[in-house]
VEXBADREN-266528 format. One record per residue (C-alpha): x, y, z; residue number from 1; residue in three letters. Coordinates in steps of 0.001 Angstrom, whole numbers, m for minus. Layout:
<atoms>
         x         y         z     n   res
         X         Y         Z   NUM   ALA
...
</atoms>
This chain:
<atoms>
         x         y         z     n   res
   m101210     23182     24466     1   MET
   m103575     21403     26931     2   ASP
   m106177     23287     29000     3   SER
   m104117     23271     32234     4   GLU
   m101080     24711     30476     5   ALA
   m103293     27310     28747     6   GLU
   m104700     28341     32117     7   ARG
   m101210     28747     33560     8   ARG
   m100117     30715     30505     9   PHE
   m103061     33138     30832    10   ARG
   m102436     33544     34568    11   THR
    m98763     34386     34104    12   ILE
    m99449     36619     31077    13   ARG
   m102062     38596     33039    14   ASN
    m99660     38902     35953    15   HIS
    m96902     40139     33660    16   LEU
    m99217     42493     31760    17   THR
   m100237     44280     34948    18   SER
    m96585     44570     35954    19   THR
    m95668     45881     32519    20   ALA
    m98407     48520     32695    21   VAL
    m97148     49717     36066    22   GLU
    m93635     49965     34635    23   GLN
    m94854     51460     31350    24   GLU
    m93283     48762     29204    25   GLN
    m94884     46199     26891    26   PRO
    m95462     42604     27856    27   SER
    m93065     40310     26048    28   LEU
    m94141     36988     27527    29   LEU
    m93322     34119     25193    30   CYS
    m94553     30548     25095    31   ARG
    m92524     27544     23969    32   ARG
    m93617     23994     23190    33   ASN
    m92835     22940     26736    34   ALA
    m95854     23034     29018    35   ALA
    m95701     25601     31769    36   GLY
    m92297     27064     30841    37   GLU
    m92254     30780     30112    38   PHE
    m89780     33606     29791    39   PHE
    m89719     37384     29403    40   PHE
    m87673     38640     26429    41   GLU
    m84922     41119     27312    42   GLN
    m82814     41259     24144    43   GLY
    m79718     39119     24742    44   PHE
    m81205     37639     27925    45   SER
    m84596     36322     28949    46   ASN
    m86068     36819     32404    47   ALA
    m87900     34088     34280    48   LEU
    m89579     34023     37686    49   PRO
    m87642     32162     40370    50   GLU
    m90889     31897     42310    51   GLU
    m94080     33147     40689    52   LEU
    m95634     34128     44026    53   LYS
    m92970     36794     44616    54   THR
    m93861     38607     41397    55   GLY
    m90169     38978     40541    56   LYS
    m88945     38002     37085    57   TRP
    m85422     38025     38456    58   ASN
    m83705     34983     36947    59   VAL
    m81943     35636     33653    60   TYR
    m80941     33108     31014    61   ARG
    m79332     33479     27617    62   SER
    m81791     34277     24833    63   ALA
    m80023     31509     22895    64   ARG
    m81375     28855     25280    65   SER
    m84035     30276     27615    66   PRO
    m85970     27075     28318    67   VAL
    m83177     24573     28979    68   LYS
    m79632     25143     30235    69   LEU
    m76921     23777     27948    70   ILE
    m74819     20887     29252    71   SER
    m73496     19370     25984    72   ARG
    m72345     20592     22572    73   PHE
    m75402     20894     20327    74   ALA
    m73614     19353     17320    75   ASP
    m71939     16608     19349    76   HIS
    m74073     15661     22359    77   PRO
    m72057     12465     22709    78   GLU
    m69179     14517     24163    79   ILE
    m69604     14317     27931    80   GLY
    m65988     14468     29125    81   THR
    m62680     16099     28233    82   LEU
    m61535     12685     27024    83   HIS
    m64516     12446     24647    84   ASP
    m63751     15929     23352    85   ASN
    m60148     15088     22503    86   PHE
    m60977     11686     20995    87   VAL
    m63533     13307     18669    88   ARG
    m61020     15929     17517    89   SER
    m58278     13344     16919    90   VAL
    m60717     11501     14665    91   GLU
    m61915     14678     12915    92   ALA
    m58578     16541     12602    93   PHE
    m55807     13885     12824    94   PRO
    m53297     15680     10589    95   ASP
    m54066     19254     11655    96   CYS
    m51468     21151     13692    97   ASN
    m52296     21154     17377    98   TYR
    m49366     22061     19673    99   LEU
    m46516     24317     18577   100   GLY
    m43345     25553     20244   101   SER
    m40420     27625     19027   102   ARG
    m38117     26632     21905   103   VAL
    m35827     23882     20631   104   GLN
    m34443     20977     22676   105   GLU
    m31128     22781     23162   106   ASP
    m32925     25861     24517   107   GLY
    m32491     28016     21420   108   THR
    m35451     29842     19885   109   VAL
    m36434     29466     16237   110   GLY
    m39481     28872     14073   111   GLU
    m42530     27084     15444   112   TYR
    m42448     23288     15238   113   LYS
    m45792     21518     15396   114   TRP
    m47312     18342     16770   115   MET
    m50500     17158     15065   116   THR
    m53611     15956     16851   117   TYR
    m52685     12361     16017   118   LYS
    m49156     12792     17354   119   GLU
    m50507     14390     20531   120   ALA
    m52880     11440     20895   121   ASP
    m49949      9010     20733   122   THR
    m48028     11009     23335   123   ALA
    m50927     11283     25786   124   ARG
    m51589      7529     25509   125   SER
    m47928      6865     26310   126   ALA
    m47817      9245     29282   127   ILE
    m51052      7873     30720   128   GLY
    m49895      4292     30230   129   SER
    m46588      5072     31928   130   ALA
    m48390      6465     34980   131   LEU
    m50348      3212     35170   132   VAL
    m47024      1335     34721   133   TYR
    m45676      3230     37752   134   HIS
    m48730      2056     39696   135   GLN
    m50367      5459     40100   136   ILE
    m53946      4426     41016   137   PRO
    m57035      5568     39121   138   LYS
    m58458      8714     40684   139   GLY
    m55081      9870     42021   140   SER
    m54045     13511     41875   141   CYS
    m51257     14430     39452   142   VAL
    m49504     17780     39858   143   GLY
    m48352     20031     37005   144   LEU
    m45620     22353     38244   145   TYR
    m44433     24315     35206   146   PHE
    m45515     27094     32859   147   ILE
    m47274     26734     29503   148   ASN
    m45672     24355     27024   149   ARG
    m46970     21447     24898   150   PRO
    m46185     18839     27544   151   GLU
    m48613     20538     29965   152   TRP
    m51568     19732     27733   153   LEU
    m50264     16260     26885   154   ILE
    m50166     15413     30591   155   VAL
    m53608     16939     31127   156   ASP
    m55046     14846     28273   157   HIS
    m53376     11760     29757   158   ALA
    m55047     12474     33096   159   CYS
    m58438     12694     31365   160   SER
    m57946      9483     29374   161   ALA
    m56902      7422     32393   162   TYR
    m59156      9039     35022   163   SER
    m56468     10826     37004   164   PHE
    m57167     14228     38561   165   ILE
    m54902     17027     37339   166   SER
    m53837     19592     39927   167   VAL
    m52115     22681     38494   168   PRO
    m49386     24156     40695   169   LEU
    m48615     27790     39982   170   TYR
    m44888     28005     39417   171   ASP
    m44911     31391     41164   172   THR
    m46860     30370     44268   173   LEU
    m43696     29675     46188   174   GLY
    m42536     26543     47985   175   PRO
    m44837     26809     50998   176   GLU
    m48043     27051     48963   177   ALA
    m46943     24258     46623   178   VAL
    m46121     22031     49590   179   LYS
    m49509     22804     51140   180   TYR
    m51411     21938     47931   181   ILE
    m49393     18771     47307   182   ALA
    m50229     17496     50781   183   ASN
    m53820     18752     50819   184   HIS
    m54580     16991     47508   185   ALA
    m52380     13973     48378   186   ALA
    m50601     14270     45031   187   ILE
    m48889     11028     43913   188   GLU
    m46984     12266     40862   189   ALA
    m45668     15699     39921   190   ILE
    m44528     16884     36503   191   PHE
    m42059     19765     36713   192   CYS
    m39155     21404     34867   193   VAL
    m35546     21696     36093   194   PRO
    m36215     25156     37546   195   GLU
    m39204     24057     39636   196   THR
    m37507     20748     40523   197   LEU
    m35041     22694     42633   198   ASN
    m37920     24132     44692   199   HIS
    m39576     20733     44901   200   LEU
    m36462     18986     46233   201   LEU
    m36337     21363     49202   202   SER
    m39518     19856     50665   203   PHE
    m40111     16630     48706   204   VAL
    m39629     14461     51793   205   LEU
    m42440     16384     53492   206   GLU
    m45008     15075     50944   207   ILE
    m45697     11487     52057   208   PRO
    m48156     10776     49211   209   SER
    m45615     11586     46462   210   LEU
    m44055      8627     44606   211   HIS
    m42995      9968     41209   212   LEU
    m41403     13173     39894   213   ILE
    m41204     13637     36125   214   VAL
    m38859     16330     34835   215   VAL
    m39901     17944     31543   216   VAL
    m37052     19297     29425   217   GLY
    m34408     17582     31527   218   ALA
    m30924     17146     30105   219   VAL
    m29895     13484     30011   220   ALA
    m27603     12554     32879   221   GLY
    m28391     15656     34905   222   ARG
    m31369     14411     36880   223   ILE
    m30707     14041     40612   224   PRO
    m31830     10931     42438   225   SER
    m33215     10340     45893   226   LEU
    m32366      7423     48197   227   PRO
    m34682      4398     47874   228   PRO
    m35856      4995     51432   229   SER
    m37568      8207     50266   230   SER
    m40020      6232     48165   231   GLY
    m39786      8898     45433   232   VAL
    m38432      8179     41940   233   GLU
    m37235     11002     39680   234   ILE
    m37211     10399     35902   235   ILE
    m37228     12513     32754   236   SER
    m40320     13115     30647   237   TYR
    m38655     11460     27650   238   SER
    m37945      8351     29725   239   THR
    m41547      8205     30928   240   LEU
    m42739      8600     27328   241   LEU
    m40570      5669     26207   242   SER
    m41796      3513     29085   243   GLN
    m45382      4210     28084   244   GLY
    m44857      3438     24411   245   LEU
    m43646       m77     25202   246   ILE
    m46243      m644     27935   247   ASN
    m49400       774     26372   248   LEU
    m52505       367     28486   249   GLN
    m56167       647     27461   250   PRO
    m57899      3919     28321   251   PHE
    m59778      4191     31597   252   CYS
    m62384      6724     30434   253   PRO
    m63997      9017     32999   254   PRO
    m67696      9762     33326   255   LYS
    m69179     13279     33224   256   PRO
    m69489     13232     37013   257   GLU
    m65828     12195     37454   258   THR
    m63573     14860     38949   259   VAL
    m61355     16250     36193   260   ALA
    m59269     18758     38107   261   THR
    m58809     20501     41406   262   ILE
    m57916     24131     40728   263   CYS
    m56420     25838     43740   264   TYR
    m57219     29523     43846   265   THR
    m54592     31547     45654   266   SER
    m57042     34353     46316   267   GLY
    m56017     37530     48095   268   THR
    m55968     36122     51631   269   THR
    m55565     32835     53472   270   GLY
    m54406     29432     52295   271   THR
    m55261     28198     48784   272   PRO
    m58704     26662     48275   273   LYS
    m59167     23724     45920   274   GLY
    m62124     24141     43553   275   ALA
    m63339     20692     42487   276   VAL
    m64459     20600     38835   277   LEU
    m65889     17576     37048   278   THR
    m65639     16706     33373   279   HIS
    m69326     17602     33097   280   GLY
    m68708     21034     34605   281   ASN
    m66044     21916     32065   282   LEU
    m67862     20473     29053   283   ILE
    m71068     22331     29993   284   ALA
    m69237     25629     30319   285   ASN
    m67345     25338     27043   286   VAL
    m70421     23986     25219   287   ALA
    m72392     27030     26333   288   GLY
    m69594     29433     25455   289   THR
    m69182     27857     22004   290   SER
    m72678     28874     20917   291   ILE
    m72341     31825     18577   292   GLY
    m68558     31494     18247   293   ILE
    m67117     30487     14899   294   ASN
    m63658     28955     15161   295   LEU
    m62035     26678     12592   296   TYR
    m59238     24137     12357   297   SER
    m57251     26840     10554   298   SER
    m57322     29116     13614   299   ASP
    m54122     29628     15588   300   ILE
    m54073     30643     19250   301   TYR
    m51169     32075     21263   302   ILE
    m50938     30378     24672   303   SER
    m49315     32532     27317   304   TYR
    m51954     33059     30038   305   LEU
    m51235     30585     32866   306   PRO
    m52646     27136     32137   307   LEU
    m53147     26823     35871   308   ALA
    m55809     29516     35515   309   HIS
    m59314     28462     34435   310   ILE
    m59495     31142     31704   311   PHE
    m56666     29549     29715   312   GLU
    m57748     26028     30588   313   ARG
    m61292     26470     29250   314   ALA
    m59962     28245     26156   315   THR
    m57846     25196     25376   316   GLN
    m60879     22888     25691   317   VAL
    m62777     25156     23280   318   LEU
    m59856     25183     20848   319   LEU
    m59708     21363     20831   320   VAL
    m63423     21166     20052   321   TYR
    m62917     23251     16897   322   PHE
    m59642     21546     15954   323   GLY
    m57558     24715     16277   324   GLY
    m53808     25037     16853   325   ALA
    m52143     26354     20008   326   SER
    m48711     27951     19723   327   GLY
    m46877     28510     22998   328   PHE
    m44905     31585     23945   329   TYR
    m41259     31027     24832   330   GLN
    m41903     31644     28528   331   GLY
    m40995     35324     28768   332   ASP
    m43812     37890     28771   333   ASN
    m41395     40571     27599   334   LEU
    m40891     38572     24387   335   LYS
    m44586     37878     23794   336   LEU
    m44853     40308     20888   337   LEU
    m41824     38647     19263   338   ASP
    m43568     35277     19540   339   ASP
    m46778     36703     18079   340   MET
    m44907     38211     15141   341   ALA
    m43617     34725     14276   342   VAL
    m46786     32768     15107   343   LEU
    m49240     35300     13607   344   ARG
    m52222     34056     15671   345   PRO
    m55848     34552     14697   346   THR
    m57178     34302     18278   347   VAL
    m55808     36261     21225   348   PHE
    m57010     36097     24831   349   CYS
    m55616     38451     27433   350   SER
    m56399     40579     30466   351   VAL
    m57143     44324     30710   352   PRO
    m53703     45000     32135   353   ARG
    m52059     44057     28823   354   LEU
    m54744     45709     26677   355   TYR
    m54354     48937     28676   356   ASN
    m50602     48822     28139   357   LYS
    m51097     48216     24404   358   LEU
    m53513     51166     24234   359   TYR
    m51110     53475     26090   360   ALA
    m48171     52398     23929   361   SER
    m49995     53032     20652   362   ILE
    m51378     56376     21808   363   MET
    m47944     57492     22938   364   ASN
    m46539     56710     19484   365   VAL
    m49399     58691     17920   366   VAL
    m48914     61715     20174   367   LYS
    m45148     61825     19627   368   THR
    m45253     61251     15866   369   SER
    m45883     64885     14979   370   GLY
    m49052     66937     14533   371   SER
    m49685     65860     10922   372   LEU
    m49526     62128     11666   373   ARG
    m51643     62608     14774   374   GLU
    m54312     64381     12712   375   LYS
    m54246     61601     10115   376   ILE
    m54620     58973     12854   377   PHE
    m57525     60822     14470   378   ASN
    m59275     61234     11118   379   ALA
    m58816     57545     10295   380   ALA
    m59905     56469     13791   381   TYR
    m63058     58589     13817   382   ASN
    m64071     57578     10287   383   ALA
    m63581     53867     10949   384   LYS
    m65294     54025     14350   385   LYS
    m68302     55802     12891   386   GLN
    m68634     53160     10191   387   ALA
    m68348     50283     12663   388   ILE
    m70938     51727     15044   389   PHE
    m73295     52469     12176   390   ASN
    m73157     48823     11119   391   GLY
    m71229     49537      7927   392   LYS
    m68017     48127      6509   393   ASN
    m65177     50626      7035   394   PRO
    m63201     51718      4025   395   SER
    m60060     49555      3572   396   PRO
    m58244     52792      2753   397   PHE
    m57850     53575      6475   398   TRP
    m56325     50156      7182   399   ASP
    m53782     50561      4402   400   ARG
    m52957     54093      5497   401   LEU
    m52882     53677      9294   402   VAL
    m54089     50504     10950   403   PHE
    m52231     47681      9178   404   ASN
    m49035     48792     10885   405   LYS
    m50789     48659     14257   406   ILE
    m52255     45222     13470   407   LYS
    m48767     43917     12730   408   SER
    m47863     44373     16401   409   ARG
    m49909     41243     17149   410   LEU
    m48915     39409     13990   411   GLY
    m51420     41029     11633   412   GLY
    m54047     38249     11541   413   ARG
    m55941     38464     14848   414   VAL
    m59685     38180     14204   415   ARG
    m60815     37403     17765   416   TYR
    m59746     39272     20882   417   MET
    m61102     38144     24232   418   VAL
    m60716     39949     27546   419   SER
    m61343     38519     30994   420   GLY
    m60258     38509     34667   421   ALA
    m61290     42141     35349   422   SER
    m63335     44905     33671   423   PRO
    m62017     46378     30426   424   LEU
    m62513     50103     29906   425   SER
    m65132     50843     27200   426   PRO
    m62728     53314     25587   427   ASP
    m60003     50691     25352   428   VAL
    m62440     48121     23946   429   MET
    m63627     50519     21244   430   ASP
    m59992     51397     20516   431   PHE
    m59128     47720     19973   432   LEU
    m62135     47208     17703   433   ARG
    m61154     50131     15518   434   VAL
    m57385     49657     15398   435   CYS
    m57333     45880     14985   436   PHE
    m60554     45564     12999   437   GLY
    m61600     42367     14742   438   CYS
    m64197     40948     17100   439   GLN
    m63463     42101     20649   440   VAL
    m65384     40159     23269   441   ILE
    m65384     40691     27003   442   GLU
    m66385     37920     29359   443   GLY
    m66864     37352     33057   444   TYR
    m66233     34196     35007   445   GLY
    m64428     32485     37845   446   MET
    m62793     29191     38724   447   THR
    m65821     28092     40742   448   GLU
    m68048     28294     37650   449   THR
    m65626     26380     35392   450   SER
    m64850     29721     33670   451   CYS
    m67453     31737     31752   452   THR
    m70520     33112     33547   453   ILE
    m71393     35638     30867   454   SER
    m69917     36997     27658   455   ASN
    m70727     39514     24965   456   MET
    m72585     38478     21856   457   ASP
    m70648     38907     18614   458   GLN
    m73446     41062     17214   459   SER
    m73339     43453     20177   460   ASP
    m71194     46526     19571   461   ILE
    m72103     48268     22831   462   LEU
    m69124     48243     25216   463   SER
    m68938     48643     28979   464   GLY
    m70582     45372     30020   465   HIS
    m69856     41629     30181   466   VAL
    m72739     40436     28043   467   GLY
    m75520     37971     28686   468   SER
    m75491     34679     30629   469   PRO
    m73596     31682     29338   470   ASN
    m76358     29416     27938   471   PRO
    m75138     26819     30451   472   ALA
    m76180     28859     33496   473   CYS
    m78755     31248     34899   474   GLU
    m78057     34436     36835   475   ILE
    m79912     36444     39440   476   LYS
    m79021     39526     41473   477   LEU
    m79462     39343     45242   478   VAL
    m79996     42416     47411   479   ASP
    m77005     43713     49399   480   VAL
    m78755     46194     51713   481   PRO
    m75601     47183     53622   482   GLU
    m74228     48573     50346   483   MET
    m77589     49978     49176   484   ASN
    m77883     47606     46220   485   TYR
    m81331     46101     45606   486   THR
    m83317     44532     42802   487   TYR
    m85776     47428     43114   488   GLU
    m83102     50035     42307   489   ASP
    m83910     52500     39545   490   GLN
    m83369     52726     36692   491   PRO
    m81938     49180     36724   492   TYR
    m81814     46256     39180   493   PRO
    m78584     45898     41161   494   ARG
    m77207     43288     43561   495   GLY
    m74763     40469     44169   496   GLU
    m74361     38220     41141   497   ILE
    m75469     34637     41852   498   CYS
    m75094     31755     39402   499   VAL
    m76748     28347     39085   500   ARG
    m76439     25527     36569   501   GLY
    m74242     22624     35409   502   PRO
    m71154     24871     35345   503   ILE
    m71112     25367     39131   504   VAL
    m68276     23505     40849   505   PHE
    m68724     20629     43294   506   GLN
    m67277     22556     46201   507   GLY
    m63928     23265     47835   508   TYR
    m61858     20147     48379   509   TYR
    m62028     19011     52011   510   LYS
    m63684     22284     53041   511   ASP
    m67409     21948     53590   512   GLU
    m67639     25176     55607   513   VAL
    m66374     27442     52821   514   GLN
    m68368     25468     50261   515   THR
    m71599     26204     52156   516   GLN
    m70620     29867     52392   517   GLU
    m70272     29918     48601   518   MET
    m73308     27847     47523   519   ILE
    m76691     28317     49207   520   ASP
    m79351     25672     49851   521   LYS
    m81030     26363     46493   522   ASP
    m77838     25762     44530   523   GLY
    m77004     29419     43861   524   TRP
    m73308     30254     43871   525   LEU
    m72663     33692     45400   526   HIS
    m69841     35355     43467   527   THR
    m69198     38352     45715   528   GLY
    m69387     40620     42668   529   ASP
    m71997     43359     42377   530   ILE
    m73789     43656     39050   531   GLY
    m76489     45646     37324   532   VAL
    m78801     44588     34498   533   TRP
    m78552     47045     31625   534   LEU
    m81093     47337     28779   535   PRO
    m81044     44383     26421   536   GLY
    m80306     41916     29216   537   GLY
    m76645     42901     29461   538   ARG
    m74775     42389     32736   539   LEU
    m72322     44967     34040   540   LYS
    m69944     44490     36967   541   ILE
    m70007     47632     39110   542   ILE
    m68531     46661     42459   543   ASP
    m67010     43991     44621   544   ARG
    m68744     42953     47824   545   LYS
    m65539     41881     49551   546   LYS
    m63193     44660     48445   547   ASN
    m65433     47543     49415   548   ILE
    m64319     49875     52190   549   PHE
    m65779     52913     53909   550   LYS
    m64123     56307     54299   551   LEU
    m64360     58379     57483   552   ALA
    m67269     60438     56113   553   GLN
    m69275     57261     55441   554   GLY
    m68765     57006     51675   555   GLU
    m68257     53498     50286   556   TYR
    m65408     53049     47805   557   VAL
    m64782     50299     45235   558   ALA
    m60986     50507     44725   559   PRO
    m60813     48191     41704   560   GLU
    m63083     50476     39690   561   LYS
    m60842     53457     40436   562   ILE
    m57662     51509     39697   563   GLU
    m59043     50545     36288   564   ASN
    m59752     54215     35560   565   VAL
    m56280     55385     36571   566   TYR
    m54699     52611     34486   567   ALA
    m55596     54729     31447   568   LYS
    m53073     57397     32472   569   SER
    m50049     57110     30220   570   LYS
    m47760     57313     33255   571   TYR
    m49478     54561     35252   572   VAL
    m48379     50963     34711   573   ALA
    m50167     49722     37853   574   GLN
    m52062     51369     40677   575   CYS
    m53086     50401     44225   576   PHE
    m55820     52516     45804   577   ILE
    m56040     52613     49601   578   HIS
    m58539     54103     51995   579   GLY
    m60017     53341     55418   580   ASP
    m62622     54494     57915   581   SER
    m60086     56636     59795   582   LEU
    m59394     58900     56833   583   ASN
    m61615     60890     54492   584   SER
    m59366     60683     51427   585   SER
    m57908     58032     49144   586   LEU
    m54198     57615     48508   587   VAL
    m52484     55666     45752   588   ALA
    m49308     53696     45171   589   ILE
    m48466     54207     41510   590   VAL
    m46056     51960     39665   591   CYS
    m44862     54222     36863   592   VAL
    m44310     53346     33224   593   ASP
    m40510     53907     32940   594   PRO
    m40557     54938     29267   595   ASP
    m43356     57476     29716   596   MET
    m41712     58743     32899   597   PHE
    m38353     59290     31192   598   LYS
    m40038     61041     28260   599   ALA
    m41779     63417     30686   600   TRP
    m38477     64258     32423   601   ALA
    m36753     64984     29120   602   ILE
    m39649     67176     28025   603   ASN
    m39452     69093     31312   604   GLU
    m35709     69577     30954   605   GLY
    m34925     67549     34065   606   ILE
    m31447     66101     33750   607   LYS
    m28947     64213     35889   608   ASN
    m31624     62195     37637   609   LYS
    m32263     58508     37230   610   ASP
    m35804     57128     37253   611   VAL
    m35580     56126     40913   612   LYS
    m34659     59679     41916   613   GLN
    m37484     61038     39774   614   LEU
    m39984     59023     41810   615   CYS
    m39343     61277     44800   616   THR
    m39309     64521     42816   617   ASP
    m42322     66698     43830   618   PRO
    m42642     67915     40228   619   ARG
    m43043     64359     39002   620   ALA
    m45673     63565     41622   621   LYS
    m47610     66713     40752   622   ALA
    m47492     66021     37012   623   ALA
    m48649     62413     37335   624   ILE
    m51372     63271     39859   625   LEU
    m52598     65984     37475   626   LYS
    m52791     63473     34609   627   ASP
    m54609     61006     36872   628   MET
    m57076     63747     37827   629   ASP
    m57731     64411     34143   630   THR
    m58377     60739     33462   631   VAL
    m60600     60550     36550   632   GLY
    m62694     63503     35431   633   LYS
    m63126     61991     31977   634   GLU
    m64399     58816     33657   635   ALA
    m66699     60925     35860   636   GLN
    m65296     59720     39156   637   LEU
    m67019     61218     42184   638   LEU
    m65114     63705     44325   639   GLY
    m64257     61246     47095   640   PHE
    m63046     58697     44504   641   GLU
    m60033     60812     43511   642   PHE
    m56652     59986     45041   643   ALA
    m55443     63017     46992   644   LYS
    m51834     61864     47360   645   ALA
    m49627     59420     45483   646   ILE
    m46354     57589     45992   647   THR
    m44394     56663     42879   648   LEU
    m42585     53331     42734   649   VAL
    m40558     51559     40073   650   LEU
    m40911     47934     41152   651   GLU
    m44040     46457     39536   652   PRO
    m46643     44474     41441   653   PHE
    m45862     40863     40542   654   THR
    m46554     37275     41507   655   LEU
    m42958     37021     42703   656   GLU
    m43208     39831     45265   657   ASN
    m46586     38485     46426   658   ASN
    m48539     41584     45402   659   LEU
    m50545     39897     42622   660   LEU
    m52628     36754     42448   661   THR
    m52000     34388     39510   662   PRO
    m55022     36015     37843   663   THR
    m53270     39399     38098   664   TYR
    m55504     40859     40801   665   LYS
    m53888     42936     43536   666   ILE
    m53510     41163     46861   667   LYS
    m54920     44000     48920   668   ARG
    m53939     42901     52456   669   PRO
    m50387     42145     51317   670   GLN
    m50177     45452     49443   671   ALA
    m51343     47348     52535   672   ARG
    m48622     45694     54592   673   THR
    m45952     46100     51926   674   HIS
    m46642     49833     51521   675   PHE
    m47601     50568     55139   676   ALA
    m44904     53233     55596   677   LYS
    m45703     54965     52308   678   GLU
    m49428     55004     53144   679   ILE
    m48758     56439     56612   680   ALA
    m46479     59113     55133   681   ASP
    m49122     60157     52565   682   MET
    m51815     60531     55205   683   TYR
    m49403     62498     57406   684   ALA
    m48678     64757     54444   685   GLU
    m52395     65268     53782   686   LEU
    m53034     65952     57457   687   SER
    m50341     68616     57517   688   THR
    m51658     70151     54307   689   SER
    m55250     70223     55558   690   ASN
    m54178     71780     58856   691   ALA
    m52256     74659     57230   692   SER
    m53636     78195     57923   693   PRO
    m54764     78790     54348   694   ASP
    m56761     75539     54408   695   LYS
    m58366     76420     57736   696   ILE
    m59263     79921     56592   697   LEU
</atoms>
């Protein structure tokens, strides 16, 4: 190292040493063979100074790449676009299974039938060529208006190969939102299925940019036509495929800076916003995520999370890189376990909502199986958990005796479980690790960062956090004084999570104002999530800047945290927590688990009442609120964080009734409006109760 670099090293080391002495911790300053670049080791993360003069070592990077942010795959740096990624895998795994479906052409369901990488390559070349044949210009937006199936990825690959921009359209957004996106993005071609075609035809003449509609899974002779004056042609996917095969065109490869997709996020309020992501954004994110993950061409993935959501989209890019196979569910979430039993996947990605339901279902079976079986389960669980957390291999005896039957629920071969979209309870994560005997990894990300911001390391068995930074980005926490979160907080720094690096999106399409609100002048993307740095450089999400509200007594409440706690109650399928500055207590709308609810009624000897009637029964409310209180105490909720009144409902919160976003988050303003009467009634009930003589005395 030259003299100038040595001088800088000594200056920084002395600065850090004095800071370490004040904080009673050792100096861990490291030097790499890159002049003037230093970092502070923190286990899974390394801290760096954003500006040395401030004295804050507040920027965290992955310990796997502390000096330089990842933007390409280490083993294949030539891959700069999604097109490059697929071309490489077609060459490396031509005869390996890639896309599988068990839904036959006549609509019946059977065994999975597979398309190889080479066959998928032929299909995407044909589809892309056919779009060129129909004079769809390079750089045009192409809409995908249907749920997960092989054709979705074929079309997406075609867009990448011929430099079109794919625009996913959530099939559950509703006609108005789809019409808005189609016009906002000036979509020229839309791929749909017969079900979504019916919605599309109701407003197709209100999309002046649209020239071509391609119907996937259409029955020959049953495709409607539009008058020539409309300027819109409707054809089947099979027809388009045939046109492409006889009119093959050379690829029009994109560059890393070329826009790959515009992902519209429905959000919880307002009109959809289009997040612009380049090929370079997506490759950087997946390249960073791939470090430390060992997938193989023999791995099989079950695709059921919406492909319009960045979580599933990035997972598919990762799967292609490793040459894995993707089997699609038949389109019905209620039949997902049936599909998994046939597919027997090795990789499973999901959201806490499903994992919580799986946990509750298994525990209910255990508790109703008799005292002897419950004791055997508890003994097996505790023994296996102790072995896992002591770094030892659990005895296979417990799997043969207890856990193999549980594993069979997901096909029996899952070796990777990934959770995203919202925080997963530590108890549920540990439960999954023990019962399924596989790697369980929790990650954190968003559309605007091309997916993963942070994820757990495979070697980390501590739960209750979202891991260290993706090697393709750096993270810092910014003070939020109005919520009393600062970097100086003890024992650990807290603040709004901000992200910078090649994974950060280009901005919101045609919306410079909201883009500037999201990304500051130094390139930091402000997520709106509140985090804390735990020992070892682990990030934990503790709050949400936007969803916070204040109770009448001045206490701030993070409803999502409380909802995740109550989700562990065996009676709670979904929960919406409400509070405001006019009231001192929280109330909850609880969507009950029908099976658990019926079992409770039978156990209590309540007869001649259907589930809907039970929802209004005071005994039922009291029993469920008591169970929620128990769960809340176990999670150490504070006094003001407990719901004081509940309303029981049967109808779940769904995309269809506009109470959930496509990423399964509650739309809070819509939920408040939807349940306005129930909320008012609960507060009136609490007011009456609090004003009673015994309360006053």
